[in-house]
N, C-alpha and C positions, 0 to 999 in steps of 0.2 A: 504494500500500500504506500502511495505517495501523497503527501499534502502539497497542493499546488497553490501558489499565489499568482494571480493573473492581474496585470496592470497594463495601462496604455497611456499614451498622450501625456507623458510627464513634462514635456517641453522644458527640459533642463532642471526640473524641480525634484529634489529628494530631501526628505526631512525625517525627523525622529519617529513620527507616527508611521510613515511608510516602513521604515527600518524595523520597527517593533514587529510588524506583520511578516516582514522578510525573515526575521529570526525564527518565527514560528513555523515556517514552511520547510519542506524538503527541497523543493525547486521553485524558482521564480520564472515566469514567462512574461515577456514584454511584447505587446503587439504594436510597437512602432511609435514614431514621433518622440524619440528619446530626448532629442535636443543635445545637450552637452554629454559627452561620454563619461563624465564624472558620475552620472546616474548609474550607468551599467557597470562601471568599474567598482563603484561602492557596493553594489549588489553582489558582484562576482567575488568580492573578498569574503562575503558571508555565506553565500549559497550558490549552487549550480544555477546558471542562467541560460535560457533559450530566448532568443529575441529575433525580431525583424526590423528593418529600417522603415521609416515612414516618409511622407512627402516633405517634411521640414528638415529631415536629417541630412547632414553634409556628407562629403566624400569619405571622411574618416569612418562614420557610422556605416556607410554603404560598403566600405571595404571590409569592415568587421562582421556585419550581419547581412543575411540574405533578404531578398524581397519576399520570398516564400520559404517557410520552414516547415517541412513535413517530416514527421517522425512517429515512432511508437513510444508511448509511455505505458509500461506494463502491456496490457492487451488492447489498448485504445489507440487507433490511428488518428493522429492529430495533425491539423494543418493550421498554421498561423500565417496571416498576411495583414498588412495594415489597412488597405482599402479593399475590402472584400464584399461589401454589400450585405444583404441579409436574405432569408428565404423568400423566393419569388422575385428578388431584385438583386441577384449577384452581379458583381462587377463584370463587365464584358470581357476583361482580360483573363478571367478565370472561369467564366460561366460554362464553357464546354468541358473543361477538364473536371470541374466539380461534379457535373452531371454524369460524365463517363466513369469517374473513379472517386465517388464521394468518401470523405473520411467519416469517422464516427463523431469527431468533435472538430468543428470549424470555428476559428477564432479570428476576429479582426478588431481594429480600433477605428480611428479617424473621425467618427461622427461625434465623439464626446457624449454619446447617449448610451447609457447602460441598457443592455438588452440581452435577454436569454430567451431563445425561441427554438422549439423543435420543428424541424423541416420534415413533414410527413412524406412528401414526395421523394426526398433523397434519404430518408431515415438517418438524419444526422442532427446533432445538437449544435446550435449556433450560439456563440457567446461574444458579447462585446462588453468589456468591463467599464466602459465610460472613460473618464479622464481623471488621472491621479494628480495631475499638475494644476497650476494656478492660472495658466494662460488659456483663454478660450471663452466661449459663451456659456458653458455649463455653470450651474449655480453651486452644486455640491460635488466635491471630489469623491470619486468612487473607485473601488477595486472589487475583484471577486476572489473567493477562495473556495476550494473544493478538494475532494479526495478522488484518486483513481485507485481502485482496488481490482486488480485483474482486468476484466473488460467492463467494469462498472464505474460510472461517474456519479459520485454521491456526496452528501453533506455540503451542498452548494450554499454559500453565504454571500450576501452583499455586505461589503465593508464601506461605510460612509466615513470619510476623513474630515468632514467639516466643510464649511463654506469656503469657496475659493477666495 
């Protein structure tokens, strides 16, 4: 079993509240718009990190992290990308691939809108953790945490980090 902390859209912001939850996780996943690599460097000193770059990320982040990160965590096929869309409205850049070979868990960021939705057509769980940073139009900073146990995704929690 792995305890996962999922965040996105930090836009160069990392603080003690985020790090408290990082320390409670087995792995941290970041769905892009990292901003300053101090964010990911700080996380990597504490826990294993899987991440993708987002549209605001510079050449250094794009060199370190991929656009798409597809992997297995225990028995769950996971796909993380920054601009992925959501069920029924997937980004055109990935639409065909996700239909032909859907993961069990599809994660994206970008919108700053926390959303967890099951896609009945593709039989996958879509997650967007909202935005953990202080830059953007969102009102409340959010993250998600959950467990992966074998092929089960369970114990999903929304973490509110306060007003941006």
